[in-house]
N, C-alpha and C positions, 0 to 999 in steps of 0.2 A: 193539279197534277203531279207536279213537282213532290209537294210533302209525300204523296203516297209513293212514291217511288224510293224515296229517301228512307220511309219507314219500310218498304219491301228490301230494301237494303241492308237494314240495320235487323230483320228477321233472319233472313239469309246467312249474314255473316255470323249473327249471335248462334245459329241452329248448328254451323260450322264449326265454331269452335266447342260448341256441347258438344258435337260428337267427336271432337279430334279428344276432350277430356274422358268422354266415354268410353272410349277407347283404352284411356290406362287407368293404371289402378297404384295404390301405393305400395312403396317399395321400399323395405328397411334393413337396411346396412350399417356397416363400423367402419371405422379407420383405424388403422394402427398405424405404427411409427417405429423406428431403428431408434429412435430416443427412449431414454429412461425415463423422462419427466412427463408424468402422463396429463401435465395442465396443458402441454403445447396440441391436444387433441380437441378443446377446446374451441370454438368461434371459425371453423373452416367452413368456406361455400361452398355448396353444393348446388351447381347449376345444372338443370336440364337444357342443352345446347338448342335443342327443337323448341320446346315452348318458353325458354325463357324464367318459367320458373324457378325457385329458389329456396333452399332451405341451409341452417347452419347447425352444424354439429354442436352437438353437449358434451359437458366435462367429460364423459365416458366417450366420446368421439363418434355416439350412436347419432343416426339421422333418418328421416323421413320423407320421402318426396313423391309426388305424382309423376308415373314413366310408364314405357311399354317396352317391348323388344326392338331393337334396332335404335332407340335412342342412344345420347348419348352425355355421358356425366362429366361433367368437368368440375375437378377439383382445387379450390383455390385458397391462398393462404400464404402472409407474409413471412412464416418459419418455413413453408414447404414448396418443392418443386410443385410447378401445376401439374394434373394428370387427368388424361381423358380414358374414358370407360364407356365401349360397347357394349350396352346390356344385352341379356340373351332371354331367351324364355327361364332358361334354367334360375336365372339369377332371381326371378321371384319368388320361387320356392326353395331357396337357398335360406334356411333359417340362419346361417352363419356367414351371409354375404359380408365379405370383408375387403377391404381396399387398404394395399399398404402404399404409404406416402414416404417420400424421402427427402430428410431434413435439407436444407438449402447451407452448404459449406461454404463459409466465406475464408478463403486460405490468405494470409499474410502474406507479402513478398519477403523475401530475406533481408534482416536490418542487420547492419554492419556498423560497429561502435569502435570509433578509433580513439586511440589514447594520443593526445598532444601533451607532453610534458614540460616542453618549452613554452607553451600556451598558458598563462598565469594572469594573475592580476599585476605583476610588477611588468611582463613584458607587454601589456595590453596600456600601461600608463596610469592604470586607476588608483595604483600607490606607489609609493618611494620603493627604491632598493634598500635605502637604508632607515623606514619607516620599521619602528619595534611593533613587535607580535605580543599581544598580551594572552595570556588565559583568563578563562572567564573569572576567577576569581579576581584577579588582577583588574579586569574590565568595571568590575563590580565596584572596587575599591576606587579607582580613578573616578567614577562617574560621582561617587558619594563624596569626595574630597574636594572635587575641581571647583575652581572658582568663575563665576562666568562674568567675564568686566561688562559685557554687552545687557547684564540685567537693569532694570528700570527701578526695582523694587517700590511698585504703587506708584511709578511715576516721578521718582523725586529727580528735581533738575540735576543736569550733570552724569544722571547714572548713580549707579551702587554695584557691589556684588552680590551675587545671589546669598540666600540666607541657608540653603541647604546644608552645606557644609559645616556651619554651627550647630544648626539642628543636629546631624548626624551625630556630631562629636559629643554634645550634651546626652543626646538621648540613647548613646552607648552602640549605636548603629557602625560605626567608625571602626572601633575597635572590636566588635563581632567579624567586620570584614576582614580587618588585618589578620585574625586569627584563623578565618576561613582561607584567607591566602596562604598563611601558612603550613596549614596542614593540607592542601592542594600541593604545594610545593613538595614536602614528606612524601607523600603518596607517590608523586612522579618519580623521586629518588629512589623509593621503595620498589618501585617497577623497574626501573633500569637498572638497580641492584640484581634484584633477580632474573633479570633477562641477561645479565653477564655473568652470573654466578648461579650453579644449581643447587638445589638443598645439601646433595653429596657433598659439595664442596665444603662447606660449614662445618658438616659433620665430621668426616675422613680427613678432611686436610688442617682444616683448623681447630678441628677436636672440640668443636660447641657442642654441649648437650642438645640432643634432639628434641628436647622439650623447650631449650631456650634460643632456638634458631631465630624466632620470629621477633622475641625482644634484642636479639643482638643487631639485627637489621635496625630495629629503630633506634639503640645505641648509637649504630653509625652514622645515620642519616642525621642524627643530632650534630654531628662534627662538623661544622663549615669546611674546614679544612680538606676534609675526608669529600664533600659533596662537589666542590669546585673540581677534586682531581677526576670521581665521577663521571661529573656533567661534561669532561674532556674528553670521556670515553676510552682515556688511554689505558687499556686493560692490565699492562705490566703494572703501573705506577698505583694503579687504583688496589691489586691485590698486595701488592708490599705493603700499603698503609693499610689495609684490610688486616693485614696479618698482625700488626703493631695493636690494632684496637682490640684484634681477638685476644690478646694476651691480658691487656687492662681488664677486657669485661669477664675474661675466666678469674682472674685474680677478686674482682667484684662478687660473682657468684660464691667463690670460695670462703669470702670474708662473711655472705651472709649465711651461710650453710653452718657455720660456727656455733 
């Protein structure tokens, strides 16, 4: 008797579900968005809130799902705001049934960056105030020539020094790094000189021919006395010595052109 009752319920529920689906038909539609990226339209869930049937949009944003008038379609995706649409009978005959979704906009809060000039490695105690700062070329040279008294050189009793400085010396690497250091120093002084005096100053004030200005700059920074004055950033003293060098340089040009 119980088995008959269960079978009766299954038949009734099945007929009820079939009758509900028989009242529904396939509706075709498409989603759009205010974003220019069409790839976002793929993978949006379309759920019939009444039957819990679901579909997923394709690459063009198109979808198909069983529904009827007055059913509610829910459009859900991570990148879009959820949207609910109550269907009307006209939607089933509309060949261009389109639903527009809005992108989820994540607005960042205002970020204020404050500059603290008094906070640096010295102020934090990371390095001492009198510690020498090295340029990149100077660091390379110091590393290549530094002796390491803690090296054990293969476990020799009492320790020894690292062989790297010797290898660098005989291979020519030390000489190359020293040359690189000198080139870096000259480039630094060249930039400092060009920052302090304009091209017009060399041509109009010092009477250096325009095509020889760059050569004169190299000539000036080769003078150790001049680079010391230049590095002090005393423009008056630098200009005075630069004038003396300009006279000598023009004499050299005149001698070459004879």
